Structure formats: structure tokens, C-alpha cells
DOPA-61266 format. One record per residue (C-alpha): residue number from 1; residue in one letter; x, y, z. Coordinates in pm, 1 decimal. Each point is the difference from the previous one (the first is absolute). Layout:
# DOPA-61266
node num = NUM, residu = A, east = X, north = Y, up = Z
...
# end
This chain:
# DOPA-61266
node num = 1, residu = M, east = 3201.4, north = 2288.6, up = 569.4
node num = 2, residu = L, east = -207.8, north = 313.8, up = 59.6
node num = 3, residu = T, east = 82.2, north = 348.3, up = -105.8
node num = 4, residu = F, east = -248.2, north = 263.4, up = 133.9
node num = 5, residu = Y, east = -12.8, north = 343.3, up = -163.6
node num = 6, residu = T, east = -132.5, north = 289.8, up = 178.1
node num = 7, residu = N, east = 3.7, north = 339.6, up = 148.0
node num = 8, residu = P, east = -70.5, north = 48.7, up = 373.9
node num = 9, residu = M, east = -270.6, north = 250.6, up = -78.8
node num = 10, residu = S, east = -206.4, north = -194.9, up = -191.8
node num = 11, residu = R, east = -236.1, north = -309.7, up = 0.6
node num = 12, residu = G, east = 315.8, north = -199.3, up = 28.9
node num = 13, residu = R, east = -37.6, north = 2.5, up = 357.7
node num = 14, residu = I, east = -289.2, north = -235.4, up = -22.6
node num = 15, residu = A, east = 186.4, north = -248.4, up = -205.2
node num = 16, residu = R, east = 295.2, north = 16.3, up = 230.9
node num = 17, residu = V, east = -210.1, north = -90.4, up = 260.7
node num = 18, residu = M, east = -87.6, north = -313.4, up = -168.9
node num = 19, residu = L, east = 356.7, north = -75.3, up = -64.0
node num = 20, residu = E, east = 42.8, north = 31.5, up = 361.0
node num = 21, residu = E, east = -293.3, north = -246.5, up = 60.2
node num = 22, residu = I, east = 153.2, north = -264.2, up = -227.0
node num = 23, residu = G, east = 338.2, north = 40.0, up = 146.1
node num = 24, residu = E, east = 203.5, north = -104.8, up = -267.4
node num = 25, residu = P, east = 306.3, north = 211.6, up = -104.7
node num = 26, residu = Y, east = -23.5, north = 264.3, up = -239.6
node num = 27, residu = E, east = 202.4, north = 247.9, up = -199.9
node num = 28, residu = T, east = -158.0, north = 383.6, up = 41.9
node num = 29, residu = V, east = 54.2, north = 239.7, up = -276.4
node num = 30, residu = V, east = -90.8, north = 358.4, up = 56.3
node num = 31, residu = L, east = -114.5, north = 189.4, up = -280.3
node num = 32, residu = D, east = -78.4, north = 396.9, up = -2.6
node num = 33, residu = Y, east = -286.0, north = 167.7, up = -165.9
node num = 34, residu = G, east = 58.6, north = 119.4, up = -336.5
node num = 35, residu = T, east = 371.1, north = -130.9, up = -58.8
node num = 36, residu = T, east = 89.5, north = -357.8, up = 80.7
node num = 37, residu = M, east = -382.5, north = -106.4, up = -7.6
node num = 38, residu = K, east = -27.4, north = 164.7, up = -328.5
node num = 39, residu = A, east = 341.8, north = -145.6, up = -147.0
node num = 40, residu = P, east = 33.4, north = -295.4, up = -245.3
node num = 41, residu = D, east = 105.4, north = -241.5, up = 209.5
node num = 42, residu = Y, east = -275.2, north = 35.7, up = 244.1
node num = 43, residu = L, east = -260.9, north = 36.9, up = -289.6
node num = 44, residu = A, east = 120.1, north = -343.3, up = -141.1
node num = 45, residu = V, east = -135.9, north = -137.6, up = 315.1
node num = 46, residu = N, east = -337.0, north = 224.5, up = 44.7
node num = 47, residu = P, east = -70.8, north = 197.0, up = -311.7
node num = 48, residu = M, east = -243.0, north = 214.7, up = 233.0
node num = 49, residu = G, east = 330.4, north = 153.9, up = 187.2
node num = 50, residu = K, east = -163.4, north = -43.5, up = 347.5
node num = 51, residu = V, east = 44.3, north = -214.4, up = 291.8
node num = 52, residu = P, east = 2.7, north = -244.3, up = 161.9
node num = 53, residu = A, east = 99.1, north = -277.7, up = -193.7
node num = 54, residu = V, east = 132.0, north = -330.7, up = 89.9
node num = 55, residu = V, east = 218.0, north = -258.4, up = -237.0
node num = 56, residu = H, east = -13.4, north = -343.2, up = 129.8
node num = 57, residu = D, east = 201.5, north = -260.4, up = -176.6
node num = 58, residu = G, east = -11.8, north = 206.9, up = -327.5
node num = 59, residu = A, east = -416.8, north = 56.4, up = 52.9
node num = 60, residu = V, east = -71.6, north = 372.1, up = 20.2
node num = 61, residu = V, east = -304.3, north = 112.6, up = 219.3
node num = 62, residu = T, east = -130.3, north = 318.0, up = 26.2
node num = 63, residu = E, east = -317.5, north = 165.5, up = 213.9
node num = 64, residu = C, east = -10.9, north = -40.2, up = 368.3
node num = 65, residu = A, east = -273.1, north = -248.8, up = -4.1
node num = 66, residu = A, east = 140.3, north = -211.2, up = -263.8
node num = 67, residu = I, east = 344.0, north = 23.1, up = 191.8
node num = 68, residu = C, east = -176.7, north = -112.0, up = 312.8
node num = 69, residu = T, east = -210.2, north = -266.8, up = -153.9
node num = 70, residu = Y, east = 308.2, north = -124.8, up = -229.2
node num = 71, residu = L, east = 222.7, north = -56.6, up = 326.4
node num = 72, residu = A, east = -275.8, north = -159.0, up = 183.4
node num = 73, residu = M, east = -24.4, north = -255.6, up = -277.8
node num = 74, residu = A, east = 359.7, north = -46.7, up = -61.1
node num = 75, residu = F, east = 110.1, north = -97.2, up = 336.2
node num = 76, residu = P, east = -317.8, north = -178.0, up = 135.4
node num = 77, residu = E, east = 202.7, north = -142.4, up = 312.5
node num = 78, residu = K, east = -36.3, north = 321.7, up = 157.4
node num = 79, residu = G, east = -391.5, north = -6.4, up = 24.9
node num = 80, residu = L, east = -66.9, north = 324.6, up = -138.5
node num = 81, residu = M, east = -238.7, north = -149.7, up = -266.0
node num = 82, residu = A, east = -357.8, north = -8.4, up = 97.9
node num = 83, residu = E, east = -179.3, north = -343.8, up = 4.9
node num = 84, residu = D, east = -332.6, north = 223.1, up = -85.9
node num = 85, residu = K, east = 135.8, north = 93.2, up = -332.1
node num = 86, residu = A, east = -339.1, north = 176.5, up = -104.5
node num = 87, residu = A, east = -2.0, north = 247.9, up = 303.0
node num = 88, residu = F, east = 400.3, north = 67.8, up = -66.6
node num = 89, residu = F, east = -29.1, north = 60.4, up = -368.4
node num = 90, residu = R, east = -342.4, north = 208.2, up = 52.3
node num = 91, residu = W, east = 126.3, north = 249.8, up = 256.2
node num = 92, residu = M, east = 375.1, north = 2.5, up = -155.1
node num = 93, residu = F, east = -195.3, north = 90.9, up = -305.5
node num = 94, residu = F, east = -229.7, north = 249.7, up = 204.0
node num = 95, residu = A, east = 269.9, north = 188.2, up = 142.9
node num = 96, residu = A, east = 207.3, north = 48.5, up = -307.3
node num = 97, residu = G, east = -291.7, north = 116.3, up = -180.1
node num = 98, residu = P, east = -334.8, north = 150.4, up = 152.3
node num = 99, residu = L, east = 210.2, north = 110.9, up = 346.5
node num = 100, residu = E, east = 292.0, north = 147.1, up = -167.8
node num = 101, residu = Q, east = -195.8, north = 190.5, up = -275.7
node num = 102, residu = A, east = -250.5, north = 108.2, up = 227.6
node num = 103, residu = V, east = 259.5, north = 133.8, up = 229.9
node num = 104, residu = V, east = 243.5, north = 168.5, up = -248.2
node num = 105, residu = N, east = -320.0, north = 149.9, up = -193.7
node num = 106, residu = T, east = -157.3, north = 163.1, up = 319.6
node num = 107, residu = S, east = 331.1, north = 126.1, up = 100.8
node num = 108, residu = F, east = 36.8, north = 174.8, up = -330.9
node num = 109, residu = G, east = -356.6, north = 127.1, up = 38.5
node num = 110, residu = W, east = -148.7, north = -171.2, up = -251.7
node num = 111, residu = K, east = -343.3, north = -130.8, up = 97.4
node num = 112, residu = A, east = -309.8, north = -73.3, up = -200.1
node num = 113, residu = T, east = -314.3, north = 226.6, up = 139.7
node num = 114, residu = R, east = -249.1, north = -143.0, up = -242.3
node num = 115, residu = P, east = -148.8, north = -368.0, up = 109.9
node num = 116, residu = E, east = -15.2, north = -80.0, up = -348.8
node num = 117, residu = D, east = 360.8, north = 57.8, up = -32.4
node num = 118, residu = R, east = 120.6, north = -244.1, up = 292.9
node num = 119, residu = G, east = -122.9, north = -282.5, up = -208.0
node num = 120, residu = R, east = 289.2, north = 63.8, up = -247.3
node num = 121, residu = I, east = 273.7, north = 10.3, up = 264.6
node num = 122, residu = G, east = 115.5, north = -362.0, up = 75.2
node num = 123, residu = Y, east = 0.2, north = 71.9, up = 386.0
node num = 124, residu = G, east = -304.9, north = 218.0, up = 24.4
node num = 125, residu = T, east = 104.1, north = 243.9, up = 259.0
node num = 126, residu = L, east = 262.0, north = -13.3, up = 301.7
node num = 127, residu = E, east = -290.3, north = -78.8, up = 242.0
node num = 128, residu = D, east = -129.1, north = -284.6, up = -170.8
node num = 129, residu = V, east = 369.7, north = -111.5, up = 3.6
node num = 130, residu = V, east = 72.8, north = 39.9, up = 372.6
node num = 131, residu = R, east = -323.0, north = -138.5, up = 92.5
node num = 132, residu = T, east = 61.5, north = -338.2, up = -203.4
node num = 133, residu = L, east = 339.3, north = -48.6, up = 143.8
node num = 134, residu = A, east = -94.4, north = 104.1, up = 356.8
node num = 135, residu = G, east = -267.5, north = -243.2, up = -18.1
node num = 136, residu = H, east = 213.3, north = -249.0, up = -71.4
node num = 137, residu = L, east = 252.0, north = 100.6, up = 279.7
node num = 138, residu = T, east = -286.4, north = -9.0, up = 250.9
node num = 139, residu = V, east = -51.9, north = -353.6, up = -57.8
node num = 140, residu = Q, east = 340.9, north = -124.6, up = -59.6
node num = 141, residu = D, east = 321.0, north = 49.4, up = 177.5
node num = 142, residu = Y, east = 219.9, north = -18.5, up = -311.8
node num = 143, residu = I, east = -64.9, north = -0.7, up = -364.8
node num = 144, residu = A, east = -30.0, north = -385.9, up = -60.8
node num = 145, residu = D, east = 22.7, north = -295.2, up = 200.2
node num = 146, residu = N, east = -44.3, north = 170.1, up = 295.2
node num = 147, residu = R, east = 383.4, north = 50.3, up = 37.9
node num = 148, residu = F, east = 281.8, north = 209.4, up = -115.1
node num = 149, residu = T, east = 100.3, north = -66.0, up = -373.2
node num = 150, residu = A, east = 134.9, north = 209.7, up = -291.5
node num = 151, residu = A, east = -327.6, north = 164.9, up = -47.6
node num = 152, residu = D, east = 20.9, north = 167.2, up = 328.9
node num = 153, residu = V, east = 354.9, north = 138.1, up = -109.4
node num = 154, residu = Y, east = -153.0, north = 168.2, up = -297.2
node num = 155, residu = V, east = -364.7, north = 111.5, up = 119.0
node num = 156, residu = G, east = 140.2, north = 62.0, up = 351.6
node num = 157, residu = S, east = 257.8, north = 242.2, up = -137.3
node num = 158, residu = Q, east = -265.1, north = 185.3, up = -213.1
node num = 159, residu = I, east = -217.8, north = 22.0, up = 352.4
node num = 160, residu = G, east = 308.0, north = 101.2, up = 209.3
node num = 161, residu = W, east = 107.6, north = 285.2, up = -273.3
node num = 162, residu = G, east = -371.6, north = 76.3, up = -37.3
node num = 163, residu = L, east = -29.0, north = 65.3, up = 403.2
node num = 164, residu = Q, east = 336.0, north = 153.2, up = 38.8
node num = 165, residu = F, east = -73.9, north = 272.9, up = -272.4
node num = 166, residu = G, east = -369.5, north = 52.1, up = 39.4
node num = 167, residu = T, east = -125.7, north = -143.8, up = -355.0
node num = 168, residu = L, east = -186.9, north = -260.3, up = 167.5
node num = 169, residu = P, east = -213.4, north = 65.9, up = 304.6
node num = 170, residu = A, east = 98.2, north = -115.8, up = 353.2
node num = 171, residu = D, east = -264.2, north = -284.5, up = -21.3
node num = 172, residu = P, east = -7.5, north = -219.1, up = 315.2
node num = 173, residu = A, east = 58.6, north = -299.9, up = -228.9
node num = 174, residu = F, east = 287.1, north = 154.0, up = -137.0
node num = 175, residu = I, east = 123.5, north = 110.6, up = 288.8
node num = 176, residu = S, east = -6.1, north = -339.3, up = 136.2
node num = 177, residu = Y, east = 125.5, north = -188.1, up = -272.2
node num = 178, residu = W, east = 286.7, north = 215.1, up = -35.1
node num = 179, residu = N, east = 102.7, north = -39.6, up = 361.8
node num = 180, residu = R, east = 7.3, north = -372.0, up = -51.5
node num = 181, residu = I, east = 248.8, north = -7.3, up = -288.2
node num = 182, residu = K, east = 239.5, north = 343.0, up = 45.4
node num = 183, residu = D, east = 224.9, north = -120.1, up = 254.1
node num = 184, residu = R, east = 98.8, north = -331.5, up = -147.2
node num = 185, residu = P, east = 395.3, north = -45.5, up = -17.4
node num = 186, residu = A, east = 9.0, north = -16.1, up = -368.9
node num = 187, residu = R, east = -161.1, north = 356.4, up = -48.2
node num = 188, residu = A, east = 227.9, north = 144.7, up = 250.1
node num = 189, residu = A, east = 309.4, north = -112.3, up = -173.4
node num = 190, residu = A, east = -124.9, north = 115.9, up = -327.2
node num = 191, residu = D, east = -83.9, north = 339.3, up = 123.4
node num = 192, residu = A, east = 338.0, north = 8.6, up = 169.7
node num = 193, residu = K, east = 179.3, north = -82.0, up = -328.7
node num = 194, residu = D, east = -179.8, north = 260.0, up = -173.5
node num = 195, residu = N, east = 8.4, north = 265.1, up = 261.8
node num = 196, residu = A, east = 383.5, north = -38.6, up = -22.2
node num = 197, residu = L, east = 34.1, north = 25.8, up = -355.6
node num = 198, residu = M, east = -205.0, north = 340.4, up = 45.8
node num = 199, residu = E, east = 243.5, north = 100.6, up = 234.6
node num = 200, residu = K, east = 286.1, north = -45.2, up = -259.4
node num = 201, residu = K, east = -134.3, north = 243.1, up = -246.0
node num = 202, residu = P, east = 110.6, north = 347.9, up = -31.1
# end
């Protein structure tokens, strides 16, 4: 049994893509910011009062990178876990840590201007992060195993959003990579479900 807690205007869209890639039946519980997301029932699931969260046979998983990884491992027959675990975990954690932090901090205008301060920031600069990830995707078509895995669901979503909203530069490696993964049936199905939920909102 899979239960998916989400809001269509959240990172839950990434977890939805992974659920569609898995192809197992799941129940969707849509929560609203500030109300049901902070209600006692949901805080018992995720005390952070944030989405997404997935409950699988009583086990609670939060954080998109963890959800994607967990589902890939829980359903190995779907072939979404990489054989190259080193690359898989390296880039999943890179996207969940340095990439997201650099993008968010830069969007708020938080940037270390003195070279001596950059060493105190885990990611250094956004430029460092972009150069590192783009370098990997210049020599690899996918994040790990040179095939589509759960890492491409998560890292790919970060890149897709970055290109869409201009929080990542239109690096040729990013554009080529995104074009390879953006039209997968699971992503289309996930987007259709979340877009339909948004249309229902008053």
C-alpha cells in the first residue's frame, strides 16, 4: 500500500514522477499550505509539516531524493536503481545538497563576495556547482549507468525547473540532458495529474 501526500504546487511533483515511473497503484492525499499540512494528523506523518511524504506499508519517507531512492530500492524489478551505486548516491546527494542550496541562496541574493568566505559554504558558488554538474553531463548521457534511473527523476527535475525558471544557466549540457528525459510517459502522466489538481483549486 502506497499513500502519497502532496500539493500540486510543491516538490511533490518530483515524487509524483517517481511514483508514475514505478507504476504501482497509490493513493493521493492533497494537503493545503498552512491548514491540513500543519494539522495534527499530518504532523504525525511528517513533523516538519511539509510535503511530499510517502507511506509504504507503514514506513514513512520524506524528502524527494530519499523518496526517489527508497522507491527504486523497494521495487527493484522496475529497474530504476542504478548498478553504479557510487555515481547514483554521489549525484543524488549533490543535487539535494550543493545544487539546491546554491540555487535557493542565489535566488535570494545570498552570495559570498569574499574568496575567503566561499570555503565556509559547502557548495562554494553557484558557478562551481554548475560547472561540476554540467561537466558530468557532458561526458554522460544520464546520471548513472548511462541509462535512465531514479537519479534522473530527481536530478533531472532540478535541472528542468532550473532551466524553466532561469535559476540555472542554459548550459548546452543541461539542455541536451533535459531534452533526453523530459518527454517520458511517466513525467507526462504526473504533470497531467498535478495540473488537473491545480485547475480544481478555487
